[in-house]
C-alpha positions as CSV (number, residue, x, y, z in Angstrom):
1,M,6.8,-13.9,-13.5
2,H,7.7,-16.5,-10.8
3,E,7.3,-19.2,-13.4
4,M,10.8,-18.4,-14.8
5,S,12.4,-18.9,-11.4
6,L,10.5,-22.2,-11.0
7,A,11.6,-23.3,-14.5
8,M,15.2,-22.4,-13.7
9,Q,15.1,-24.4,-10.5
10,L,13.5,-27.3,-12.3
11,I,16.2,-27.3,-15.0
12,E,18.9,-27.3,-12.2
13,I,17.3,-30.4,-10.6
14,V,16.8,-32.2,-13.9
15,T,20.4,-31.4,-15.1
16,A,21.9,-32.6,-11.8
17,R,20.0,-35.8,-11.9
18,A,20.8,-36.4,-15.6
19,Q,24.5,-35.8,-15.0
20,A,24.5,-38.2,-12.1
21,A,23.0,-40.8,-14.4
22,D,25.6,-40.1,-17.1
23,A,22.8,-39.1,-19.5
24,R,23.5,-37.7,-22.9
25,A,20.3,-35.7,-22.9
26,V,16.9,-35.4,-21.3
27,S,14.0,-36.2,-23.6
28,R,11.0,-35.6,-21.3
29,V,10.3,-34.0,-18.0
30,E,7.0,-34.7,-16.2
31,V,5.7,-32.3,-13.6
32,E,2.6,-32.6,-11.5
33,L,0.8,-29.2,-11.2
34,G,-2.1,-28.6,-8.9
35,N,-4.8,-26.2,-10.0
36,L,-4.4,-24.2,-6.7
37,A,-0.6,-23.9,-6.9
38,G,-0.6,-20.4,-8.3
39,V,1.4,-21.4,-11.4
40,M,0.2,-20.8,-14.9
41,A,0.9,-24.0,-16.9
42,E,1.4,-22.1,-20.2
43,A,3.9,-19.7,-18.7
44,L,5.8,-22.6,-17.1
45,E,6.0,-24.3,-20.4
46,F,7.3,-21.2,-22.1
47,C,9.8,-20.5,-19.3
48,F,11.0,-24.1,-19.2
49,A,11.9,-24.0,-22.9
50,A,13.8,-20.7,-22.4
51,A,15.6,-22.0,-19.2
52,A,16.5,-25.3,-20.9
53,K,18.5,-23.7,-23.7
54,G,22.1,-24.9,-23.6
55,S,21.4,-27.6,-21.0
56,L,21.0,-31.4,-21.2
57,A,17.2,-30.7,-21.3
58,A,17.4,-28.3,-24.3
59,R,15.2,-30.5,-26.4
60,A,13.2,-32.0,-23.6
61,E,9.4,-32.1,-23.7
62,L,7.7,-30.7,-20.6
63,V,4.6,-32.7,-19.7
64,I,2.4,-31.1,-17.2
65,I,0.1,-33.6,-15.3
66,P,-2.8,-31.6,-13.9
67,I,-3.9,-32.3,-10.3
68,T,-7.3,-31.0,-9.2
69,A,-7.9,-30.1,-5.6
70,Q,-10.6,-32.0,-3.8
71,G,-13.0,-30.7,-1.2
72,H,-14.5,-32.6,1.7
73,C,-17.4,-31.1,3.4
74,R,-17.2,-31.5,7.2
75,Q,-21.0,-31.0,7.5
76,C,-22.4,-33.4,5.0
77,A,-19.3,-35.5,4.1
78,A,-19.7,-34.7,0.3
79,R,-16.5,-34.9,-1.8
80,F,-16.1,-32.7,-4.9
81,P,-13.5,-31.1,-7.1
82,V,-12.4,-27.6,-6.1
83,A,-11.7,-25.0,-8.8
84,G,-10.8,-22.1,-6.6
85,L,-10.8,-20.7,-3.1
86,P,-12.8,-20.1,-1.0
87,A,-14.9,-23.2,-1.7
88,D,-18.4,-24.0,-0.5
89,C,-20.0,-27.4,-0.6
90,P,-22.1,-27.9,-3.7
91,A,-24.3,-30.4,-1.9
92,C,-25.3,-28.4,1.3
93,G,-23.9,-24.9,0.6
94,K,-21.8,-24.8,3.8
95,W,-18.4,-23.3,3.9
96,D,-16.9,-25.9,6.2
97,V,-14.7,-27.5,3.5
98,E,-11.4,-29.2,3.9
99,I,-9.2,-28.9,0.8
100,Q,-7.1,-31.8,-0.2
101,G,-4.3,-31.5,-2.8
102,G,-4.2,-29.0,-5.6
103,Q,-1.2,-27.1,-4.4
104,E,1.4,-29.5,-5.9
105,L,4.3,-28.6,-8.0
106,R,6.3,-31.8,-8.1
107,L,8.9,-33.3,-10.4
108,A,7.3,-36.7,-11.2
109,A,9.7,-38.2,-13.8
110,I,12.7,-37.5,-15.9
111,H,13.3,-39.5,-19.1
112,I,16.9,-39.6,-20.2
113,E,19.0,-40.7,-23.2
114,D,22.1,-42.7,-22.2
């Protein structure tokens, strides 16, 4: 389960930033997660809680902000949400689709207690 290694890296980053800010604790961590990132949100939440034990983020709430990939058809210029790959254009049926976003796994915000 690669979500555990991701959660551990996330806790390392969050802890380092919280320590640099002389925080007493981290109350909330916000993460942007694309639907094509290959990460299961529920698994990341579970692993985050386990990885956070004993750290400044031990009681932190993990908030996952979902990001949906967008498709742009190069044939008819339609724009549409993409649920998975490969993606065809729902307007014209062509497979000439440019995918924008959806692969994010980004730390968006850390809320600390000082």
